[in-house]
N, C-alpha and C positions, 0 to 999 in steps of 0.2 A: 890471456883470455882463458876463462875456465871452461874449455870445451871438452875436457876429458870427463869420463864418467866417474861418479863418486864411488862406484863399485869396481874394485880392482879387477882387471881382466875382461871387462865388458865394454863393448862399443857398438854403435849402430852400423858401422862399416859401410857407409854409403855417401856421407857428406853432410847429413843433416845435423850432426854434432857441431860441425863447423858453421853451418848456416845460422844456428841459434846464436852463437857467439858473434857472428857478423852482424846480425840484427840488433843484438843488445848494445854493441859498441856504437853502431850507427845511431841507435836511439839516444844514447848518451850524448853523442856529439850534436845531434839535432836539438836536444833539450837545452844544451848549454848555449846554443846559438839561434834559438827560435826567433829572436827579434830581427834576424837578418832575412827572414823568409816571409813571403805573402802566400796565403792559401792554406790548405789543409793537407797534412801528411798522415796517412793511415798505414801502420805496420801490422801485417797479418802473420802471426806465428801459427801456421797451418797445422792442425792436428791430423792424425790418421792419413798422412800422405802416402805411406807405403802401401796401405790398403786401398788407395784412391777413393777415400770416403770424405775427406775433410772439406774440400772446396765446395762441393755441392751442398753439404750440410750448412756451411756458413751462408751461402747464397739463399738457401731455402728459409733460413731464419729471418731474412729480410733486414739485416742490420747494415748492409752496404748501401751507401748513397750512390748517386751518379758519379762516376770516376772519369777524369779526363785522361790520365796516363797511369798505366799499371806496369810495374816491372817485377818479374820473377827471375830466379836464377838457380844455378846448381854448380857446385864445385866439381870440376874435372870431368863432367859427363861428356864422353866422346871427344874430349879435348885434353890429352894427357900432357902436352907440353906446358911446363910451369910458367912460361912467359907468353902465353897466348890468351886471346879473348875473342869471344863471338858475341855480336850484338843481338843475334836472334837465333832461332832454332826451327828446323823443319823435320818432318818425318815422324811426328807424334802418332803412335799407334792408338787407335780407339780400343778400349778394353772393357770387358765385363768380368767381374769376379763373382762367383756364386758357390754356394754350399749345397750339396746333395745329401739327403738322409734317406736311408732305406730301412723299412721295417718288415721283417719276415716272421719266422716262428722258430723258437729254439726247440731242440729235441735231442735225445741221446743218439750219437752218430752210429752206434752199433746196435743198440737195443730196439730203436724205433725211428730209423732215418726217414721213413715214409711220412711221418707226422711233422717233419720239420720243413721250413721254407728258408733256404740258405741265402741270406742277404749278402754275404761275402761273394758268393758265386755270381749273384746278380750284378754286384758292383764291378767285378772283373770283366763281365760281359759288356757292361756299359762302357768301361774304360777302353776296351778293344774297339767298341763302336765309335767312341770319340775320335780315336786316332785313325779311323777309316773315313772320316768326313772328307769329301772331295775338296781339293784346293779350288780356288776361284780365279777365273780369267781376268777379273778386274783388279787384282792385286794380291799382296801377301796376306795370308791368314795363318793363325796358329792356335793351338790349344794345349794346355798342360794341366795334368792332375798332380798337384803338389803334395797332397796328403790323402792317405786312405787308412781309415781305422775301422776295425771290425772284429767281432768275436769276443769270447770270454775265456774259453778253455779248449784244449786240443780235442776233447771227446764230445764237445757240444756243437751242434749245428748253429752257426752264427745267426742270431736274431736281428742284429742291427749292423749297419755299415754307414760310415760317413766319409764324404769326399770334399776336398777343397779344390776348386777348379777355376781356371781363368781362360778366356778366349781373347784374341787380339786380331785386329785387322787394320790395313792401311787407311781405311776410311770408316766412318761411322756405320755405313751400310754393310761393310764386310764384317765388322764386329757383330752387328745384329744378326747377320746371316749365320755366323758361327754359333751364336747363342741359341738361335732358333733350331738349328740342326741338332745341337747338343741336347736341348730340351726335349725334342722329339725322340731322341735315342733313349733318354732316361724314361720317358713315359712308356714307350713301346716295350723295352726290355724288362722294365719293372712288371708290366702286365704279364709278359711271357713267363716270368718267374713267380708270379702271384705275390709280389711284394707291394706294399704301400710305399709312396715316395713323397718327398717335398723338395722343392727347389727354392732356395732363398738367395736373393741377390745381395752381395756383400760389398759392392763398390763398383765404380765405373769411371772411365775417362773418355774424353772425346778426341777426335782428330781435328785440330784447329791450326790456323796459320797466324804467325806474328804480323803485326801491322807494319807494312813496308816503310811508311814515313817515319815511324818511331824507330825502326831499326836503323835507318839512315841517320837520324838525329843522334842516336846513341853512339853509333860508329864514329861520327865526326867528333863528338865530345871526348870519347876515349882516345881517339887518335891524337887529339891535342894534348892529352896528358903525358904521353911519351913513356908510360910505364910498362908497356907490353911490346915485345919484339914482333909478334905475329898477330895480326888482326884479321878477323873474318866478319862478314856481314851476317852470314847464316852457316850453321853446321847441322848436318842430318844426324839425329841422335838415335833413331830406331828404338825408342822406348815409349813408355806411357806415363803421362803426368796428369793428375786431375786438376792441376793449375789451368788446364785448357777450359775448364768450366768458368774460371775467372775471365779468361780471354774472351770467351763467347759472351759473357755477361757485359763486359766493358764495351766491346765493339758493337753489340746490338743497341747500346744506349748512346752511340756516337763517339765513344772514346777510343783510345789506342792502347795496345798491350804488346809486350814482347817478353821473351824468356831468354835471358843471357846465360853465357857459359864462361866460367873462370877456370883457366888452365891451372892445375894444381900439382903436377908431377906426382901422380898417384902411385902407390905401391900396392901390388896385388890387384885383383879384379874387384868390382863392386860386390859387396856382400861377402867378400872373401875374408878369411881369418886374419890375413896380414895386411888388410887395407889400411892406408894412411895417406895423408896429404901434407904438403908443405905449409907451414904456418904463415909464411910470407904471402901465400896466395890469399889468405883470409884478409890480411891487411890491404892488399890490392883491391879486393872486393869492396871493402869499406870505403876506400878512396874513390872507387867508381861510383858508388851510391851517393856519396857526398857531392861529387862533381856534377852528377846528373841533376841532383836537387838544386844545386846552385844555379845551373843553367836554365832549368825549367821554371823554377819559382823565383 
């Protein structure tokens, strides 16, 4: 399976390299045996997953029909044993990703500092404010500033600053709480520093639950295959997935959805430079997909 990058030394380092190969092999098998199935099978190779933008974009396009059963999955996420499988997932954090841009005024830092408006100074004050947002009694919340860019030269007061930020919460309400608090901080500190600002949402994910009946059905199917030593109905993942938009879409229309996990004996942490997974785990994932289609269709 051609899951390796064509560019030597580059990898996604999370699992999606393998997911694409799993989907392509599964598609080939289905195409070769399509006369054996009744119904429609839709394969979604979701773009922009890492920025939690792809699922909502697909739904908003209006291209999806009513769906009876929807299956998503991830290699090794919170399930490091290579011979393990979970039929469902819990603990999806709702999340909002957003970009903050600040506009001040450049000036010579020694000759005329009073004429400048320091966007970098405003940004650092905002960041300190972000990390001072009170935690919430209703569950876990978090915020992270992953990128800060500002300035042009050491003797020039920085005119512009850019930040890439994310908030997360154990519920949709908690994620919204963090975003509203962060937005208020940007507004008020920008005004205090006389900076102009913009906040641009860059992606989002929901906190949703898998359909219990489908989790039970999938668990029974995989148990009968006998290819995994350790089986779980659900595993708590403590991450964010915009696949939750698909789950919400399907269940609101009367369908069922789940998000399975394939143990893959991972090396290093997710997004780490030494990340890798066993190739056998990919074949097991293909077998699971084929078996569930055989049982459902």
